[in-house]
N, C-alpha and C positions, 0 to 999 in steps of 0.2 A: 504494499499500500504506500502511496507516494504521500499522502498527508495523513496525519492521525484523524481518527474520526470519532466523535463523541456522540452519544445517545444523550440528549437534553429534555426529552419530554416523552412520556408514555402514559397510556390509559387505555382502560377496556371496559366495557359494560358486562354487567352480569350475563353470564350464558343462560339461555332458557331452552326449555324443552320445545320441540317443533309444537307449532300452535299457539305457543304462549308468548311469542317474541313480537316486537315492534318489526316494521318493515326495514329492510336492509339499508335503504339510505338514511333512517333515522337512527338506527344503530350505529352505523359507521360516522355519521356526522357528530353524536355525542361522543364517540371515541376520541375523534379528531380534535374536536373542541377541548376536551379533557387534556389531550396530549399539548395543545398550545398553551393552555393555562399552565400546566405544569412546567413547560419550557420558559413561560414568561416572556414569550416573544409576540410579535404581531404577525398575524397570519400572512400579511403580504410579504413578510421576509422569506417565506418558503418558495423556493425557485423550482421545484419540480415535485411530481407526486407519482406514487405507485401503489396501485389498488389491486388488491389480490381476492379472487373469488373463483369458484369452480362452476356453480351452478347459477347461472343468469346469462342474460343476453349482453352483446357486446355495449361497450361503453358504460357499464352499471357504476364504474368507477367514478366518471364524469357526473352521474345522477347523484351519487353520495356527496362528493366533493362540493358540488354547486349548493347544497344547502347549507355549506359553512360560508361560502363565497365565491364568486366567479372573478379570478384574477388572470386568466388568460394564460396560465403557465402549463408546460407540457404535463399530461397525465397519461400514464401507461398502465395499461389493464394487462394483469398477470395471472395466468393459470397454469401451475405446475402440480397439479394435484394436491395431496396433503401437505406438500411443502411449499405451497403458494405464498404463504404469510412470510416466511423466511426468505423465499426468492425475491419478493419486494422489498425486504430490508436489505438484502445483498445488492440489489440494483441501486437502491438509495445510497447505500454506503459507497458503492463504486462510483457513483456519480460525484459524491464529494471527495473521496480519495483522488479521483483523477483530477480534480481543480474544476471541473465543469460547472459546478455549483458549489456554494458554500453553507447551503442549508436545503434539506429535501426531507420529505414525508413520505412514509410507508404505513399504509393502512390495509386493513383486511376485515372480510366479513362474509357472513354466509347464513342463508335461511335454508335449513336442511329439513327433509321429509322423515315421517318416522320410518323405523324398520332399517335393514341392513343397506349399505350403500349399493347403489345402481346406477348403470348407465342411462342418460336419457337419448343414446343415439344409437339405436339398433338396427339401423339400416345402412351401417358402413363397418369396416374393419374396426374392432376394438382395439385400443392401444396396448392392452395387456394380453391380448391373444397368444402372442409368441410365448409368454411365460406360463400360461394356461396349457399350451399345447405341451411344453417342457414338463409341468407337472403332470399331465396325463401319462407320459413317459416313465417318471421315475417314481410317482406315488398315485397311481390310478385309483385306488380306495377311495370311496366316498366322492366321486366325481359329480354325484348329483348336487352337492353342496358347492355354490358357486361363490365367487366373489371374494372378500378379505377374509371371511370365515376361513374359507378353504386354504387359501395362502399362509395365512398365520397359524391355522390349526395345523397344518402339515408340517410347517416350521418348527412347531412346538414339540410335535411328536418325533420329528427327526433329531432334535436337540437331545431329548431324553434318551432315544434309543442310542445315539452316537456317544455320549458321555455317561450313561448309566445313573443318571441324576434321579433323584426322587420326584415324581409328578407333582408332588404338593408345593414345590417351589413357586408354581406360577399362582396358586392360591395365597401363599404367603406374600407375594408382592401386591395382590389385589388387598390384602388386610393392611400391610404397611400403607399404601396409597391412601386408603380411606381413613387411615389414622391421621394422615397429613391434613386431609381434606377438612377433618373436623375444626381446623382452626382458620379456614378460609371462607370468608363471607361470599366469595365470588364462585365456590363450587355449587354445582347441583346437587350432587351425592355426598352428604356430610354425616352421615349416621355409621358408626362403627360396624363392622362385620366379622365373623369369625372364619377361620380355615375351613371348619366343616360347613359353613354355609355356602362358602364359595364352591366347594367340592360336590356339594348336594345339590347345587343349582342345575337347571335343564342344561343338558349336553348340546352344545352347537356345531361342534365338530369331534368326533370320537377319536380316541378315547379319553383325551384329557381337558379339552376345552370346552369350558362352561360360560354361560351367560355373564356370570360376575366377572370373568377375565376378560370382558370385551367392553371397550368405551361405549357410552350412550349417545347417539345422534344429539346435537344441539345447535342452537342458533345463536349467533353473537358477533361481536366485532372489538377490534383492537387497533391501536395506532402507535408509531413511534416516531419521532423526529430526530433526525440525525444533523450534525455540522461539523464544520472545520474546527480545530483548534482556535484559530484566529478569531473565527466568530462567537465562540464560547467566550473567550477573552474579552473581545468587543463589548459583550452584552453582560459581563459581570457573572456569568454563570458558574457556580461554585460546586454543584454536586453532579456535575456531568460524570458519566461513566463510559469509559473508553472501549471501544472495539479492537482488541489488540490483535485478532485475526479472524478470518472468516474464510470458508472453503465450501465451494459447491462441488459435488461429485456426481456422475450419472454412471450408468451401467457399463460393463464390459463384458466380454464373453465368460470372465469368470462368474458372472452373475447367474449362468445357467448351470453351474456345477452341482447344486443340490438344493433341497427345500428352503435350507437356511439361507443361502446365498441369493435364491430367489426373493427373498423379502428384503433385501437391502444390506446384508452382513457386510459384502465386500466394499460397497460404497461408503458405508460407514467407516470402516477401517481405513480406507484411504484417505478420506476427508479428515478424519481425526489425526490421524499421522502428520498430513501437511499443516492442519492447524496448529498441533503443538510445534512444529518445527518453525513456523512463520512467527508464533508468539515467542518462541525460545524458552518455553517451560513445557513441563510435561504433565500427565494426569495426576501425578502426586502433589502438584500446586494447587490443584481445583479444591474449593471448599463446596460449592452448591451446583446442582445440574438439574436442567429441566431437559427430559428426553421424550422421543415419540413413543409413548405407552399405549397405541391404540388397542393393543391385545397384550396382556401381560407376559406371553412368550416373547414377545418382541422387546420388552424391558429387559427380560433376562438376557437375550441374544445380543442386545445394544450394549450391556455392562461390559461385555468382552470386547465389542467392536470399538468401544471408545477407549479400551485400555484400563478401565476402572479395576479389572481384575484379570487374570490370566486366562488362557483358553481352557474351558472345560472346569473353570473354577467358581462358576456364579452360584452353586449351591452352597459352597462354603462361604461366599461372600455373602450371601442372603442369611444363611444360618447365623453369622457372626454380627449381624445386625450393621454391617458396613455400608448399607444403603439408606440409613436413616439417622436420626439425631443420636450423638453419642459415638457414631461408627466414623469410617474413613470419610464418608461423604454423605450429604443429604440430598437423595435423588426425588426430584419432584415433590418439593414442599409445599406446591400449590395445591396437591393431589392429582396433578397430571391430566392427560386426557381422559383416564378412567373415573375421575370425580368431576371434572369440569366440563365433560363433554368435547366434542371435537367437531366444531364449526369450521370446515377445512381451510377457507381463506383466512381465518382469523388465528388459527391455533399457533403458528409460529410468533405472530407478533404478541400474543397473549404470554408465551413463553418469555420472550423479550421483556416484557411489562414485568412479569414475576422476578426475573433476576435483576433487573435494575432497581426494582423495590428493595430486594434483597441486599444488593451492594450498597444501598443508601441506608440502610437498617430501618426501612419504614413497613415491615411485615408482622409487627406485633407478636402475638403468640407462636406463629411459626417461624420466627426469625432464626436464621442461622447465625449463631453468634460469631463475630470476629470474619464475616465472609468478605473475602478480597478479590477473589477469583472465581468466575463463573462460566459454565460450559452449557452450550444449548444444542440439541439435537434434534432436527426436523426432517421428516422422512416421506418422501411421496413416492409410491410405487409407479413404475412406467418409464422412466423413473428419475429421481433426483433427491440428494440428501444435502443438508447444508448444516455444517457444523460452525458455531460461532462461539468465540471466547471473548469475555468481559473482564475488565478491571475496573476496580474501585478507584475514582479520580482522586 
């Protein structure tokens, strides 16, 4: 990165279950206005905007931003599946880092429907078809179960078979995550659950994946404002959080290797490795993590991809409590996607918001004490992963 990039304003609306939300333009405009207020700048000082969403017509980003004001700046609409929010942040950061602008906005939103994710475009080739074809070759069982449930369910089964781990680790992650969510007023699901409840919930992909190991669909919006170091100094901003590295990776032929790689394990590993190298620090220096836990098997797989523990060591990592308060890291103090829900375009920016709040010390009962370095992981199959590292200013 040529210029140091600071996050100076963040905000999000409370995510809601489908059918209970405000319209996307209202949710997004509230998040944007909150981020502007948080930054303490004038709206007209934002020179570019990047809007992320998956389900919506073209120029929804403009419709949302225009409710805040029409200043004539470039507005770029971004769709990168579940990593759309972080992709918008990546582009905003890149615009500032390159010197093209000194202040940019990334915002994301989604109005979801009830039930499992599905395509709205069944009259053309599905972007995930090549991965589904590969899964038919290596894991043909339960092929009647389609979509994300099959992809992550098969990956979870493959992980247990490969490393001989106890399948209850997926349930233990659900319990940990819900315990964190109890202290987050932005979480939809914030009542504690037990391992037994998770394991006895309806099975959605045999033999291990149950309903309480899957994130709920939700609707919401989040926003972040980034700027150059000079802009922050000029405006006397004291609580800025620096993006010390950010890497996006997409698939290679390695992604076809097995069920675990199909859900982005190799993308995550490569992006994390480069992010650590660019930052000049390693995973041992990280204090708090927000990672993409759309299904708890993916959280388990991602521990290893991010280097939080060694390959095949996730079970020990979980049983030792190294993913929660008092352990090596606090992973998903917000409650993650599992508890907040997953409005696709907003998720990556909601993760950013949580980590900025954590590094500022603004998260009350869920605060990670002394947090100085934060790590974000946002995954979209099909595919892209964005790994971002933040440092307290």
